[in-house]
C-alpha positions in Angstrom: 96.1 130.0 83.4 97.7 128.5 86.0 97.8 124.7 85.1 99.4 125.7 81.4 102.9 126.4 83.2 105.2 123.6 83.0 107.3 124.5 85.7 106.3 122.7 88.9 104.7 119.9 87.2 107.7 118.9 85.1 109.5 119.0 87.9 107.4 116.8 89.9 107.4 114.7 87.0 111.6 114.5 86.9 111.5 114.3 90.7 108.7 111.3 90.6 110.7 109.6 87.4 113.9 110.0 89.7 112.8 107.7 92.2 111.1 105.4 90.9 114.5 104.9 88.1 116.9 105.1 91.0 115.5 105.0 94.0 112.9 102.1 94.6 114.9 99.4 92.3 118.3 99.3 94.9 115.3 99.0 97.8 113.9 96.4 96.0 116.8 94.6 94.7 118.4 95.0 97.6 116.3 92.6 99.6 117.5 88.9 100.3 116.1 86.0 100.4 115.8 84.3 104.0 117.0 80.1 101.7 118.2 80.0 98.5 116.3 77.3 96.3 118.7 74.1 95.5 119.3 73.2 92.2 116.9 70.1 91.3 117.5 67.4 88.7 115.1 67.2 86.4 115.2 62.7 87.1 111.5 60.9 86.4 110.7 57.7 87.3 108.5 55.1 85.0 105.4 55.0 86.0 104.2 51.7 87.5 102.1 49.2 86.1 98.4 48.7 87.9 97.3 45.2 88.3 94.2 44.8 87.7 92.5 42.3 89.0 89.8 41.5 85.8 92.6 40.8 83.5 
């Protein structure tokens, strides 16, 4: 039964995992973003009271 022969399928499995674990992360992490994000301050302003005309 040829489907039980692990020789070609095991090599394909190892080669596929080698691509996923070695080549793809280096390709993905090699991309740079066009603009770096600037650090933002966490400044919260007080909300202004609404001048209700009927009060």
